[in-house]
N, CA and C atoms as an extended XYZ file, in Angstrom:
393
Properties=species:S:1:pos:R:3:atomname:S:1:resname:S:1:resid:I:1 pbc="F F F"
N        75.319       60.792      -81.452 N   MET     1
C        74.421       59.796      -81.567 CA  MET     1
C        73.062       60.206      -82.146 C   MET     1
N        72.408       59.572      -82.920 N   THR     2
C        71.246       60.023      -83.573 CA  THR     2
C        70.045       59.154      -83.077 C   THR     2
N        68.753       59.737      -82.864 N   HIS     3
C        67.644       59.139      -82.306 CA  HIS     3
C        66.536       59.455      -83.297 C   HIS     3
N        65.780       58.429      -83.526 N   ASP     4
C        64.552       58.801      -84.389 CA  ASP     4
C        63.531       59.164      -83.340 C   ASP     4
N        62.626       60.188      -83.726 N   ALA     5
C        61.597       60.611      -82.830 CA  ALA     5
C        60.384       59.577      -83.082 C   ALA     5
N        59.753       59.285      -81.976 N   THR     6
C        58.712       58.225      -81.961 CA  THR     6
C        57.446       58.896      -81.476 C   THR     6
N        56.316       58.828      -82.194 N   PRO     7
C        55.067       59.518      -81.595 CA  PRO     7
C        54.711       58.766      -80.300 C   PRO     7
N        54.045       59.459      -79.316 N   ALA     8
C        53.722       58.906      -78.130 CA  ALA     8
C        52.577       59.631      -77.406 C   ALA     8
N        52.010       59.104      -76.472 N   VAL     9
C        50.852       59.813      -75.743 CA  VAL     9
C        51.595       60.922      -74.799 C   VAL     9
N        50.934       61.934      -74.786 N   THR    10
C        51.502       63.081      -73.936 CA  THR    10
C        51.562       62.583      -72.436 C   THR    10
N        52.596       62.596      -71.730 N   PRO    11
C        52.592       62.132      -70.409 CA  PRO    11
C        52.063       63.100      -69.440 C   PRO    11
N        51.565       62.681      -68.344 N   ASP    12
C        50.905       63.559      -67.395 CA  ASP    12
C        51.748       64.795      -66.938 C   ASP    12
N        53.069       64.487      -66.832 N   TRP    13
C        53.929       65.618      -66.311 CA  TRP    13
C        53.913       66.696      -67.324 C   TRP    13
N        53.918       66.417      -68.682 N   VAL    14
C        53.793       67.505      -69.601 CA  VAL    14
C        52.512       68.239      -69.545 C   VAL    14
N        51.300       67.496      -69.487 N   SER    15
C        50.055       68.184      -69.450 CA  SER    15
C        50.041       69.051      -68.040 C   SER    15
N        50.573       68.521      -66.926 N   GLN    16
C        50.702       69.292      -65.710 CA  GLN    16
C        51.400       70.618      -65.865 C   GLN    16
N        52.520       70.606      -66.541 N   ILE    17
C        53.438       71.730      -66.847 CA  ILE    17
C        52.577       72.786      -67.648 C   ILE    17
N        51.846       72.356      -68.696 N   MET    18
C        51.116       73.213      -69.467 CA  MET    18
C        50.041       73.874      -68.436 C   MET    18
N        49.302       73.093      -67.770 N   ARG    19
C        48.297       73.722      -66.810 CA  ARG    19
C        49.028       74.601      -65.837 C   ARG    19
N        50.009       74.416      -65.364 N   GLU    20
C        50.752       75.364      -64.442 CA  GLU    20
C        51.078       76.661      -65.027 C   GLU    20
N        51.532       76.553      -66.374 N   ILE    21
C        51.914       77.747      -67.095 CA  ILE    21
C        50.683       78.467      -67.282 C   ILE    21
N        49.500       77.850      -67.653 N   ASP    22
C        48.161       78.591      -67.842 CA  ASP    22
C        47.670       79.249      -66.600 C   ASP    22
N        47.862       78.621      -65.564 N   THR    23
C        47.221       79.062      -64.228 CA  THR    23
C        48.239       79.783      -63.237 C   THR    23
N        49.449       79.709      -63.613 N   LEU    24
C        50.623       80.197      -62.850 CA  LEU    24
C        50.602       79.842      -61.415 C   LEU    24
N        49.998       78.585      -61.204 N   GLU    25
C        49.925       77.961      -59.857 CA  GLU    25
C        50.883       76.675      -60.048 C   GLU    25
N        52.030       76.925      -59.568 N   PHE    26
C        53.186       75.867      -59.836 CA  PHE    26
C        53.161       74.686      -58.816 C   PHE    26
N        53.333       73.456      -59.309 N   GLY    27
C        53.285       72.293      -58.443 CA  GLY    27
C        53.893       71.135      -58.885 C   GLY    27
N        53.298       70.022      -59.231 N   ALA    28
C        53.815       68.657      -59.522 CA  ALA    28
C        54.529       68.824      -60.994 C   ALA    28
N        54.072       69.548      -61.845 N   GLY    29
C        54.756       69.643      -63.144 CA  GLY    29
C        56.125       70.356      -63.057 C   GLY    29
N        56.176       71.588      -62.392 N   PHE    30
C        57.336       72.253      -62.315 CA  PHE    30
C        58.430       71.624      -61.332 C   PHE    30
N        57.900       70.650      -60.447 N   ALA    31
C        58.700       69.909      -59.512 CA  ALA    31
C        59.653       69.063      -60.268 C   ALA    31
N        59.579       68.883      -61.589 N   HIS    32
C        60.634       68.190      -62.486 CA  HIS    32
C        61.705       69.076      -62.798 C   HIS    32
N        61.768       70.363      -62.511 N   MET    33
C        62.816       71.217      -62.735 CA  MET    33
C        63.660       71.364      -61.447 C   MET    33
N        64.869       71.662      -61.666 N   THR    34
C        65.831       71.962      -60.634 CA  THR    34
C        66.312       73.303      -60.719 C   THR    34
N        67.314       73.650      -59.773 N   GLU    35
C        68.064       74.935      -59.972 CA  GLU    35
C        68.983       74.828      -60.988 C   GLU    35
N        69.331       73.648      -61.585 N   ASP    36
C        70.236       73.532      -62.688 CA  ASP    36
C        69.485       73.439      -64.097 C   ASP    36
N        68.156       73.489      -64.055 N   THR    37
C        67.391       73.327      -65.287 CA  THR    37
C        67.679       74.677      -66.049 C   THR    37
N        67.908       74.607      -67.418 N   GLU    38
C        68.091       75.735      -68.269 CA  GLU    38
C        66.894       75.757      -69.221 C   GLU    38
N        66.432       77.020      -69.333 N   MET    39
C        65.379       77.139      -70.403 CA  MET    39
C        65.768       78.253      -71.342 C   MET    39
N        65.637       77.901      -72.656 N   PHE    40
C        65.847       78.834      -73.755 CA  PHE    40
C        64.511       79.076      -74.372 C   PHE    40
N        63.926       80.321      -74.336 N   PHE    41
C        62.695       80.717      -74.782 CA  PHE    41
C        62.975       81.686      -75.849 C   PHE    41
N        62.950       81.361      -77.141 N   GLY    42
C        63.462       82.466      -78.210 CA  GLY    42
C        64.878       82.912      -77.768 C   GLY    42
N        65.175       84.086      -77.654 N   THR    43
C        66.421       84.521      -77.303 CA  THR    43
C        66.682       84.582      -75.811 C   THR    43
N        65.672       84.282      -74.907 N   GLU    44
C        65.854       84.416      -73.532 CA  GLU    44
C        66.483       83.098      -73.038 C   GLU    44
N        67.527       83.151      -72.008 N   HIS    45
C        67.992       82.056      -71.365 CA  HIS    45
C        67.856       82.338      -69.887 C   HIS    45
N        67.233       81.320      -69.315 N   VAL    46
C        66.822       81.452      -67.942 CA  VAL    46
C        67.345       80.045      -67.254 C   VAL    46
N        67.808       80.300      -65.992 N   ARG    47
C        68.448       79.161      -65.348 CA  ARG    47
C        67.747       78.916      -63.880 C   ARG    47
N        67.323       77.740      -63.672 N   GLY    48
C        66.727       77.399      -62.386 CA  GLY    48
C        65.161       77.497      -62.331 C   GLY    48
N        64.661       76.559      -61.432 N   ALA    49
C        63.151       76.505      -61.444 CA  ALA    49
C        62.663       77.753      -61.078 C   ALA    49
N        63.151       78.420      -60.032 N   GLU    50
C        62.447       79.576      -59.485 CA  GLU    50
C        62.452       80.711      -60.526 C   GLU    50
N        63.559       80.873      -61.301 N   ALA    51
C        63.698       81.919      -62.293 CA  ALA    51
C        62.781       81.544      -63.507 C   ALA    51
N        62.634       80.324      -63.810 N   ILE    52
C        61.801       80.037      -64.918 CA  ILE    52
C        60.321       80.228      -64.505 C   ILE    52
N        59.900       79.913      -63.354 N   LYS    53
C        58.579       80.293      -62.822 CA  LYS    53
C        58.310       81.791      -62.956 C   LYS    53
N        59.258       82.541      -62.539 N   ALA    54
C        59.192       84.040      -62.575 CA  ALA    54
C        59.124       84.530      -63.981 C   ALA    54
N        59.845       83.832      -64.988 N   PHE    55
C        59.615       84.247      -66.317 CA  PHE    55
C        58.264       84.085      -66.828 C   PHE    55
N        57.752       82.921      -66.544 N   PHE    56
C        56.266       82.606      -66.974 CA  PHE    56
C        55.249       83.422      -66.342 C   PHE    56
N        55.554       83.940      -65.068 N   VAL    57
C        54.649       84.887      -64.525 CA  VAL    57
C        54.658       86.102      -65.243 C   VAL    57
N        55.952       86.665      -65.536 N   ARG    58
C        56.112       87.878      -66.190 CA  ARG    58
C        55.459       88.027      -67.545 C   ARG    58
N        55.577       86.953      -68.381 N   ILE    59
C        54.988       86.905      -69.732 CA  ILE    59
C        53.534       86.655      -69.673 C   ILE    59
N        53.192       85.811      -68.839 N   ASP    60
C        51.733       85.235      -69.036 CA  ASP    60
C        50.669       85.998      -67.988 C   ASP    60
N        51.170       86.536      -66.852 N   GLU    61
C        50.245       87.103      -65.901 CA  GLU    61
C        49.225       88.072      -66.585 C   GLU    61
N        49.643       88.959      -67.673 N   PRO    62
C        48.686       89.811      -68.160 CA  PRO    62
C        47.778       89.161      -69.067 C   PRO    62
N        47.818       87.886      -69.314 N   LEU    63
C        47.085       87.080      -70.339 CA  LEU    63
C        46.117       86.023      -69.718 C   LEU    63
N        45.004       85.773      -70.361 N   ASN    64
C        44.319       84.657      -70.326 CA  ASN    64
C        44.892       83.722      -71.302 C   ASN    64
N        45.352       82.665      -70.871 N   ILE    65
C        46.026       81.812      -71.852 CA  ILE    65
C        45.822       80.201      -71.537 C   ILE    65
N        45.837       79.584      -72.655 N   THR    66
C        45.617       78.186      -72.626 CA  THR    66
C        46.549       77.486      -73.663 C   THR    66
N        47.322       76.555      -73.141 N   HIS    67
C        48.336       75.754      -73.904 CA  HIS    67
C        47.568       74.371      -74.298 C   HIS    67
N        47.613       74.001      -75.495 N   GLU    68
C        47.037       72.680      -75.945 CA  GLU    68
C        48.226       71.924      -76.714 C   GLU    68
N        48.547       70.730      -76.230 N   VAL    69
C        49.552       69.940      -76.867 CA  VAL    69
C        48.743       69.176      -78.106 C   VAL    69
N        49.273       69.298      -79.287 N   LEU    70
C        48.723       68.697      -80.440 CA  LEU    70
C        49.345       67.364      -80.895 C   LEU    70
N        50.845       67.365      -80.639 N   GLU    71
C        51.518       66.328      -81.002 CA  GLU    71
C        52.712       66.080      -79.926 C   GLU    71
N        53.114       64.881      -79.635 N   PHE    72
C        54.254       64.701      -78.806 CA  PHE    72
C        54.982       63.331      -79.248 C   PHE    72
N        56.352       63.593      -79.306 N   TRP    73
C        57.391       62.480      -79.576 CA  TRP    73
C        58.336       62.382      -78.473 C   TRP    73
N        59.051       61.174      -78.568 N   THR    74
C        60.108       60.826      -77.739 CA  THR    74
C        61.295       60.645      -78.729 C   THR    74
N        62.609       60.927      -78.289 N   ALA    75
C        63.775       60.651      -79.066 CA  ALA    75
C        64.848       60.678      -78.121 C   ALA    75
N        65.387       59.487      -77.831 N   GLY    76
C        66.484       59.311      -76.846 CA  GLY    76
C        66.086       59.947      -75.421 C   GLY    76
N        66.850       60.923      -75.010 N   ASP    77
C        66.685       61.545      -73.765 CA  ASP    77
C        65.774       62.796      -73.937 C   ASP    77
N        65.317       62.960      -75.058 N   ALA    78
C        64.485       64.271      -75.390 CA  ALA    78
C        63.115       63.930      -75.715 C   ALA    78
N        62.211       64.790      -75.419 N   CYS    79
C        60.738       64.812      -75.681 CA  CYS    79
C        60.465       66.149      -76.461 C   CYS    79
N        59.704       65.951      -77.590 N   LEU    80
C        59.402       67.104      -78.409 CA  LEU    80
C        57.876       67.136      -78.406 C   LEU    80
N        57.260       68.353      -78.237 N   LEU    81
C        55.924       68.675      -78.462 CA  LEU    81
C        55.655       69.864      -79.366 C   LEU    81
N        54.573       69.645      -79.935 N   ARG    82
C        53.974       70.773      -80.900 CA  ARG    82
C        52.516       71.159      -80.391 C   ARG    82
N        52.237       72.438      -80.137 N   GLY    83
C        51.146       72.719      -79.588 CA  GLY    83
C        50.599       74.128      -80.200 C   GLY    83
N        49.447       74.506      -79.416 N   GLU    84
C        48.914       75.851      -79.905 CA  GLU    84
C        48.511       76.542      -78.554 C   GLU    84
N        48.845       77.836      -78.453 N   ALA    85
C        48.446       78.648      -77.361 CA  ALA    85
C        47.376       79.547      -77.923 C   ALA    85
N        46.320       79.617      -77.053 N   THR    86
C        45.218       80.501      -77.204 CA  THR    86
C        45.210       81.583      -76.108 C   THR    86
N        45.337       82.907      -76.595 N   MET    87
C        45.579       83.880      -75.515 CA  MET    87
C        44.817       85.246      -75.908 C   MET    87
N        44.621       86.084      -74.835 N   ALA    88
C        44.119       87.344      -75.071 CA  ALA    88
C        44.599       88.110      -73.733 C   ALA    88
N        44.821       89.472      -73.891 N   LYS    89
C        45.020       90.288      -72.853 CA  LYS    89
C        43.901       90.173      -71.835 C   LYS    89
N        44.124       90.293      -70.564 N   LYS    90
C        43.080       90.353      -69.663 CA  LYS    90
C        42.214       91.626      -69.744 C   LYS    90
N        42.878       92.630      -70.235 N   THR    91
C        42.134       93.879      -70.510 CA  THR    91
C        41.435       93.947      -71.797 C   THR    91
N        41.667       92.971      -72.753 N   GLU    92
C        40.929       92.837      -73.978 CA  GLU    92
C        40.657       91.292      -74.268 C   GLU    92
N        39.738       90.862      -73.416 N   PRO    93
C        39.479       89.322      -73.524 CA  PRO    93
C        38.777       88.932      -74.757 C   PRO    93
N        38.175       89.785      -75.584 N   ASP    94
C        37.506       89.349      -76.849 CA  ASP    94
C        38.504       89.337      -77.933 C   ASP    94
N        39.722       89.869      -77.787 N   ARG    95
C        40.633       89.892      -78.919 CA  ARG    95
C        41.638       88.657      -78.805 C   ARG    95
N        41.200       87.528      -79.189 N   VAL    96
C        41.874       86.265      -79.075 CA  VAL    96
C        42.957       86.033      -80.157 C   VAL    96
N        44.091       85.581      -79.812 N   VAL    97
C        45.201       85.277      -80.733 CA  VAL    97
C        45.549       83.883      -80.416 C   VAL    97
N        45.936       83.245      -81.454 N   ARG    98
C        46.322       81.708      -81.417 CA  ARG    98
C        47.877       81.812      -82.030 C   ARG    98
N        48.709       81.031      -81.383 N   ALA    99
C        50.033       80.920      -81.650 CA  ALA    99
C        50.689       79.554      -81.656 C   ALA    99
N        51.367       78.965      -82.591 N   PRO   100
C        51.922       77.729      -82.569 CA  PRO   100
C        53.042       77.751      -81.599 C   PRO   100
N        53.483       76.636      -80.957 N   PHE   101
C        54.700       76.564      -80.176 CA  PHE   101
C        55.144       75.124      -80.228 C   PHE   101
N        56.588       75.176      -79.941 N   MET   102
C        57.244       73.917      -79.916 CA  MET   102
C        58.119       73.945      -78.624 C   MET   102
N        58.052       72.750      -77.878 N   HIS   103
C        58.953       72.605      -76.763 CA  HIS   103
C        59.865       71.440      -76.994 C   HIS   103
N        60.954       71.524      -76.532 N   ILE   104
C        61.906       70.295      -76.505 CA  ILE   104
C        62.383       70.168      -75.107 C   ILE   104
N        62.237       69.053      -74.624 N   TYR   105
C        62.567       68.806      -73.129 CA  TYR   105
C        63.792       67.754      -73.199 C   TYR   105
N        64.860       68.165      -72.589 N   TYR   106
C        66.163       67.254      -72.400 CA  TYR   106
C        66.021       66.711      -71.066 C   TYR   106
N        65.949       65.280      -70.892 N   LEU   107
C        65.712       64.797      -69.448 CA  LEU   107
C        66.996       64.202      -68.892 C   LEU   107
N        67.106       64.249      -67.511 N   GLY   108
C        68.284       63.746      -66.897 CA  GLY   108
C        68.067       62.323      -66.731 C   GLY   108
N        69.108       61.685      -66.395 N   ASP   109
C        69.012       60.177      -66.124 CA  ASP   109
C        68.303       59.886      -64.815 C   ASP   109
N        67.792       58.609      -64.693 N   GLY   110
C        67.205       58.177      -63.382 CA  GLY   110
C        65.913       58.674      -63.051 C   GLY   110
N        65.506       58.263      -61.865 N   GLU   111
C        64.201       58.726      -61.212 CA  GLU   111
C        64.497       59.505      -60.029 C   GLU   111
N        63.701       60.417      -59.531 N   PRO   112
C        62.515       60.894      -60.338 CA  PRO   112
C        62.880       61.642      -61.630 C   PRO   112
N        62.045       61.790      -62.503 N   LEU   113
C        62.262       62.448      -63.747 CA  LEU   113
C        62.620       63.889      -63.569 C   LEU   113
N        63.817       64.281      -64.051 N   ARG   114
C        64.252       65.713      -64.038 CA  ARG   114
C        64.450       66.268      -65.430 C   ARG   114
N        64.137       67.592      -65.621 N   ILE   115
C        64.343       68.176      -66.837 CA  ILE   115
C        65.635       69.048      -66.835 C   ILE   115
N        66.646       68.611      -67.832 N   ARG   116
C        67.952       69.289      -67.728 CA  ARG   116
C        67.689       70.738      -68.423 C   ARG   116
N        67.124       70.565      -69.734 N   THR   117
C        66.984       71.763      -70.529 CA  THR   117
C        65.603       71.807      -71.157 C   THR   117
N        65.104       73.093      -71.448 N   ILE   118
C        63.827       73.246      -72.199 CA  ILE   118
C        64.187       74.207      -73.286 C   ILE   118
N        63.934       73.928      -74.466 N   ARG   119
C        64.020       74.798      -75.605 CA  ARG   119
C        62.568       75.090      -76.027 C   ARG   119
N        62.184       76.455      -76.213 N   ILE   120
C        60.817       76.713      -76.514 CA  ILE   120
C        60.909       77.614      -77.688 C   ILE   120
N        60.166       77.554      -78.743 N   THR   121
C        59.789       78.458      -79.829 CA  THR   121
C        58.480       78.672      -79.726 C   THR   121
N        58.066       80.021      -80.055 N   ALA   122
C        56.554       80.219      -80.199 CA  ALA   122
C        56.467       81.354      -81.361 C   ALA   122
N        55.211       81.165      -81.938 N   GLY   123
C        54.949       82.125      -83.038 CA  GLY   123
C        54.899       81.460      -84.357 C   GLY   123
N        54.633       82.188      -85.377 N   PRO   124
C        54.434       83.562      -85.464 CA  PRO   124
C        53.324       84.030      -84.611 C   PRO   124
N        53.447       85.291      -84.111 N   LEU   125
C        52.401       85.764      -83.091 CA  LEU   125
C        52.118       87.249      -83.545 C   LEU   125
N        50.837       87.604      -83.357 N   GLU   126
C        50.390       89.018      -83.491 CA  GLU   126
C        50.858       89.647      -82.168 C   GLU   126
N        52.139       90.045      -82.005 N   THR   127
C        52.603       90.494      -80.693 CA  THR   127
C        51.892       91.705      -80.287 C   THR   127
N        51.444       92.592      -81.071 N   ALA   128
C        50.656       93.872      -80.619 CA  ALA   128
C        49.416       93.336      -80.013 C   ALA   128
N        48.890       92.310      -80.213 N   ALA   129
C        47.649       91.888      -79.618 CA  ALA   129
C        47.780       91.396      -78.190 C   ALA   129
N        48.853       90.913      -77.843 N   VAL   130
C        49.177       90.282      -76.568 CA  VAL   130
C        50.218       90.919      -75.732 C   VAL   130
N        51.028       91.922      -76.358 N   MET   131
C        52.117       92.462      -75.568 CA  MET   131
C        51.863       93.875      -75.365 C   MET   131
């Protein structure tokens, strides 16, 4: 089945997930994930809400980071967003790097809203600046 992507206002739950990734204080945004949620981040494959949280702690804890959603679309059971992350190592806060990212969320049926799968691409990135 094919779906056209339709521009939409970024929903609060997406903005909340971005804030939680930035602060590493997980709450209402990540509550939309379950132990069956799968995340594909580049070549990484992570399953389950707790493992996904741990993944973000591992990659983002050394950074000052802010994710900004620039565009958001819906397409059937999927939501797509394009954004930009601004980041710097906490040890080098003046060396700021910006990287584009794309998230695709595949949602489950029914209420409350549940995320089945997340696919994330990020970059290109000056990896030496933040890793």
